[in-house]
C-alpha positions in Angstrom: -18.3 1.1 112.5 -17.4 -1.7 114.3 -15.4 -3.2 111.1 -13.2 -0.3 111.0 -9.6 -0.6 113.2 -9.1 1.8 116.1 -6.3 2.8 114.8 -7.8 4.0 112.0 -10.4 5.9 113.1 -8.2 8.1 115.7 -6.0 8.3 112.3 -9.1 9.8 110.6 -9.8 12.2 113.5 -6.6 13.9 113.9 -5.9 14.0 110.3 -9.5 15.9 109.2 -8.9 18.6 112.2 -9.6 21.0 112.2 -13.7 19.3 111.3 -14.6 17.7 114.2 -14.7 13.8 114.8 -16.4 11.5 112.4 -19.7 10.0 114.5 -21.6 9.4 111.5 -20.4 6.8 109.1 -22.0 8.5 106.0 -21.1 11.5 107.0 -18.7 12.6 103.8 -15.0 12.3 105.5 -14.1 15.6 103.5 -10.1 14.5 102.1 -8.5 16.2 99.8 -6.3 13.9 97.3 -3.2 15.2 99.6 -5.2 13.4 102.7 -6.3 10.5 100.2 -2.4 10.2 99.4 -1.3 10.1 103.3 -4.1 8.0 104.0 -3.4 5.3 101.2 0.2 5.1 103.1 -1.6 4.9 106.5 -3.6 2.7 105.8 0.0 0.2 103.6 2.9 0.9 106.1 0.9 1.0 109.9 -2.1 -1.6 109.0 -0.2 -3.7 106.4 -3.3 -2.9 103.8 -2.5 -2.9 100.1 -4.5 -0.4 98.9 -4.3 -1.3 94.8 -4.5 0.9 92.0 -8.3 0.2 90.8 -9.3 1.0 94.3 -8.2 4.4 94.4 -11.9 5.7 93.4 -13.3 8.6 95.2 -16.0 6.3 96.2 -14.2 3.8 98.1 -13.1 6.8 100.3 -16.1 9.0 100.5 -17.3 7.9 103.6 -16.1 5.6 106.9 -18.6 2.9 106.1 -17.4 3.2 102.6 -13.9 2.8 103.8 -14.7 -0.1 106.4 -16.3 -1.7 103.1 -13.7 -1.1 100.6 -11.7 -3.2 103.9 -14.2 -5.6 104.7 -13.6 -6.6 100.8 -10.3 -7.5 101.4 -9.9 -9.4 104.2 -12.5 -11.2 102.8 -10.1 -11.9 99.9 -7.0 -12.1 101.7 -8.6 -15.7 103.6 
């Protein structure tokens, strides 16, 4: 989980309440459709990470690891 921004981890732990904080990177995040929209808005407004329509796939947001992988790919393609 070292490539997950701390601010994103904090957001996920708060947004998923009353679920416990994410401790396992392969644990399902259990984000519903509204939660996904809010997460994408957070990524874009607070972290400056643009999520393209074709990236809005359930598998990209299923776990902390898959979300981290998406962010890593975006970071690599931006440089």
